[in-house]
N, C-alpha and C positions, 0 to 999 in steps of 0.2 A: 489497482490499477496492476496486470498482470504481466507475464511476457510468456514465453514457450518454453515447455520443458524439453526434456532429452527424445522424445517423440516429436518435436515440432508442432506440440499440439498448445493452445494458450493455457495459462495456468491462473489459477484465480489470484485477487491480490491477497496478499498473506498467505500463500499457501509455500511449504517447502518444497524445493526443486532439487533434483539431483542426488546419486549415490543409490548403489544397487539395492535391492529388496533384500530383506533379511532383518535380524535383529537390529532394530535402532531404526530402520529405514521401512517406509511405506512403498508400496508398489503405486500406489496412486497420490496426487498431491493431496495436502491437509488442506481443507477450504476453510479460509478465515473470515468468511464476509460475503464478499460479492462473487458473481458467477463468471463464467470465463469472459464473457462480452457483458458489459452493463446492463441490466435489464429495469424497467421501471420497477422503483421498490413496491412492493404490496404490503398494504398492512393487513392485519388479521386473516391469516390465511390459514384454511384446514384441509393438508393433506394435500397439499400443493396449489389450492383451488381458492380464490380469494372470496371472504365473506364479510368484506367490508361493506355490503348493504344491509345486513343483519340487523346492526345498532340501530342507524335511521326508522327502519322499517318498525322495528320494535317501541322507538319513542312514537312515531306517528300512530301506533295501535294504541299504544298507553294514554296519549293524549285524547282521542277519539272515545275510548272508552270511560276516562274522567270526566270527560264533557256529558257523556251522556248519562252518567250516576250522579250529575250535580244538578243542584236547584237553578233556574232560571237567573237568578240573583249572582251567580259566578260560573259563568261559561269561560272554559277554559282553550276553545275551539282553535282562536285565532294562536295557539302557541306552536300550530303546526308549521307555520313560518320558519320556524328553528329547525326542522327535521332539512330540508333542503341546503341549510346552512352547514350543518354537519357531514351530509353527504359529500358536498363540492370539498371538504377537507380531506376527507378519507376513500373517496370513491373516483370511479373514474367519470369519464363525461358522459357515457350512455347510462350508465348506473344514475348518475346526478340528474339527467333528464325525466328518467322513467320516476324516479322518487318524487321529481318536485311536482310532475303531471298528478302523482297520486297525491300529493299533500293537498292539490288545486282539488281534485274531485272528492278528495275525502271532505275538504272544508262545505265546499257546494253540497253534496250531497246529505252530509249529517245536520247542515244548518237550515236545511228546506227540510228536514224530518221535523223540525221542533214548530209550534205553532207560530204564526207569523209574528205576534207581538214580541216574542223571545228571542228571535232572529238577532245575528249580530249588526247583520245590515252591509251595505254596500262598502264602507269605509276599512272594514275588517277584510272582505273579501278581495279588493284594491291591494290591501298590505301583504295578504297571503302571495296573490299575483305578480307583485313586483318583488317581492322578497325572495321569490322563487326563481323569476329570472334573472335577478342578481348572482344567487345562487349559482345557476348553471354557467352563468359568465365568470364568475371567479374560478370555478372550477375550470374552463376552458384555459383560461389564463393560466392558471396552475398547470397542469398537463403541458401546456405550449412550454413552461421554463423546465419541464422536469425533463422535456424531449430536447432541449436544448442541451442542459446539462449532461445529460447521456452521451449526446453527440461530442460533445468537449472529452468526457472519459472514453471514448472509442478513440477519436484522435489521439489523446494521450499514452493509450493502450498500444496502439498502433506505430507510434513514435518509440515506445519504450522496446517492444521486439525488435523494432530496425535496428536498435542499437546494441541490446545484449543477444548475443546468439545463444542458441540451446548447447549445455555442455554434456556432452554422452557420461552414463556412469563409468567410474572409473578412469577419465580422461586425464591422461598423461602420467597414469600409474597411481592415481590418487581419487581415495575416496572424498567425495565433496556434496555438501548442501549450501543450499542458499535461499533466502524470503527477502523480498522486497515490499514493505509496507509504505503505502503513498501517504502523504500527508493529507489534511483534511479540503485543504484548497483544491479543489478539481482541475481549476484553470490554469494550476502552473506547474508543468514538469521540470522535475528537479534532474541534479545532473549526476546522481550516483551510479558509478559502474564499476564493473568486476568480472573476471577471465581468467581462463588458464590455457597455457598454453605449451604443449610438448615440443622438443626438439631436439638436437642433437645433445644439447650440452647438462639436458634434463628439463624437467617442467616448471616453466616461470609462472608465478601468481601476481595478480594485479588486482586490488579493490583502490579506490577512489572518489572523491566527492568534486565537483567543479563549483566554484563560488557563484551562488546566483542560480535563477529560476528562468523556466522558460527554453525557446527553442535555441538560444545562443548558448545554454550551459549544456544542452542535450549535443548541440554541434559539438562543442568543444569536446565532449565526452567521446564522443563517437572519431573524432580526430585523433585523441589519444587511442582508444581501444584499435585503431585500425594500424598506427604505429607499433605499439606493442606486439602484435599479432605477427606481423613480420622482423621486427629486431629481435624478438625474442625465441624465434625459432632460428634466425640464422647468426645472430651474433654468440660468440664465445664468451664474453664476459659480462656479467650482469651490470655493471660499472657503465659500458657500453649501451646497455638499452637504457640506463637511468640517462644518461645523456641525448639518445636519440629522441626519449618523452620531454626532457626538457627543452631541447632545439622543436620539435613540435608543437608544443603550448605557445612558445613566443612567435613563433610562426604562424600561428593560429591567430593570436592576438593581435597582430600586424595586422594579419588580413582581414582581420574584422576589422579595423580600423580604417583600412583604406577604401571598404566598402560603405563605411560610414556607419557601422553599428557601434554602440556603445560598451564595447568590452576590453577597452584599453586598460582595465583595471581586473581582466580576468585571471584567474589563477585557480591549481587545483591542488588540495592536498590526496596523497596516496602512499600506499605501501607497496613497494615490489619486493617479492620472494621467490627466491630461485632453490630448487628442491636438485640436488645431485642424482644423474641417472644409474647411479652403482650403488644405491642404496644407504648410502653414507647417512651418519645418524647427525648429520651438520644441515642447517639451512644457511643461506644470504638473506640478508635482510637490509633494505634501504626504505628509511622513512623520510618522507619529503612532506614534513608537517603534520602528519595523520595519526588518528587516533591511534596509540601502540598496541599490537598484537596481544592477544591473550596467550599463552601456551597451558591448553588445558588437559592434566596427566591425571592417571587414576588414584593418586596420590595427594592431588591438591592443583591448585591455579596459580601461575605466576605471570608477572608483564614483561613482555620484553621492553628493553632501554628505547628511549624516545629517538634516540641518534641525533637528534638536533638539527635535521635539514629545513630548510627552506621549502615552503610549496611550489609545485611545476609551475613555470612561467616568472617566478622571482630567484630566480637563483642566481642574477647578476649581482644581486644585491648584497650576497653573502661574499664568503670565500670559496667558493665553488660548490661542486656536489658532493652530497653529504658520502662517506664511504660506506662499503658496505660492511655490516657487523655479522661475523659468523657466530650462530647460535646452535645449540646442541637442542635437538627434535626426534626422540626415540621414535619407534615405529606407532608405538600404542599411546601417543600423545597425537593431542589435535590442536591445530592453529587455529583461532576465532580471530576474524578480521570484523570491524563493524566500522559503520560511517557515524559522524556524529549525532545523526539522529537517534542512538541509541544512548551514548554518553550524557548529551545535553536533555534528553525527556525529563520532566516535572512533572513531580505530581501536585494536587490541592494546594499543599503546603509551600511549592515553590523549590521543594527539592532534589535533586538531580538522582537520575537511576543508578544505584550502585552495583553496577555490572559484575564487578570481581566477586563480590561477597555473596550475589546471587546464585552467581554459576558454581561457588566453591560449596555455598549451602545445597544446592540441587546434587552436586557430586556428591556431597556426604551423604544425604538419602538413597540416591542411586547412582552407583559407580558407571552404569552404561549409558550418563549423560555424557561421557567423552565421546561418542559415536556421533560423527558430525551431523546427520540427520536430529538424532534426539538433543543436542546440543544447541542447535540453532530453533528447533522447535521451543526448545526453554526459554531462549533468551527472546524470541518473539512473543512468547506468551506473558514473559516479567514484564517487557515493556509495554506492552497494551495493558497490561493491568496497573502498573506504575501511574501510566497518563491517563488512566480513564477511557482508553481507544480513542483519544482525541491527540492525533499527531501534530506537532507543530512543524515538523521538516521530515521530507521523505528519509526513510531509513533502511540499511541494507543491510542483512547479518551473513556472513560467509563464514563457512568452517572446511577447513581441508587436512587431511593427514595421508602419510604414506598407505598405499592399500596392502593390506596383508598379502605376501607371498601366496598362499594357499588361492586365493581371490584371482589374481593376475592371469 
């Protein structure tokens, strides 16, 4: 699944977006899999053209040659029934139909070339005809299923682009990069969200993950982002922004209950960050039960405190909202924010992805990893390698840091 980049164009699934061109940044998104809008997956392509029809035709030719060069006691011609079946699995409907017709014609013409007493007979001919017809039918069912899946992917992509707006390069005086990795289940869009909102009090950054899947999670994420964009601009205190987010989540849950949706237990983990407009080396962080951010510096990686806050929508169960934590953040340090799709990614042995250790190792090998674009790329590649490319949950990786004065 993708989202719009800073030019408003759609970004491929797994592409890094945001950040200016230059060292550590690409002028174009990094492709990690799918096209901008989902297209039918083509097997066996050569220079952009499908050659999936080649293996079935080669097999058909091989069977015909083998049958012609064997004795009458070992006829292999009826094996051509396998050819349309293979085509049905890897080719399109039109190619499968053509190959099925060729299989029937090959069987009939070559069988007739044998003396009458050595021909395979009507039963084998019926087998090839029926097998070819079933292969074409199976291919039609497969192609229809693929189209249905691609339609669902398009719906998910459109929904995602409607929630996550494009962020201009240097937005709010911050260098930033982000990537969204969709889970394997194409039918259920997740509730990951993130944004940057500049304002008179400096840039405010938000990342979060709504509990659950589907349109209910997307609606909650959209409601929180709308509130964040208004409150982050107008409210002078970060704590007031946090209060507005908590109130909005509770009101959204009540509204969902009134219209009969099963969102009564919906909540969202989130991290809210405030950057000073005057270049202060401090940031304010409020954590609503989310993964703690990492500070990636040229000399190492450190974790910010959890903060002990409850998720948005559950504030009434505790002693109020968590207080903001004031943390040092130098201009050459990058704040790495992720959703639990990263930290909860497991490998084949069931071991979690060691995010901090992997980032520290990459930083030791290449100090330029501290740059947002390179950092997001590093975490994305490490996460996909760790899980073998099979994500169990939607994953968002977001990196921000103050833009160098010379670039503003």
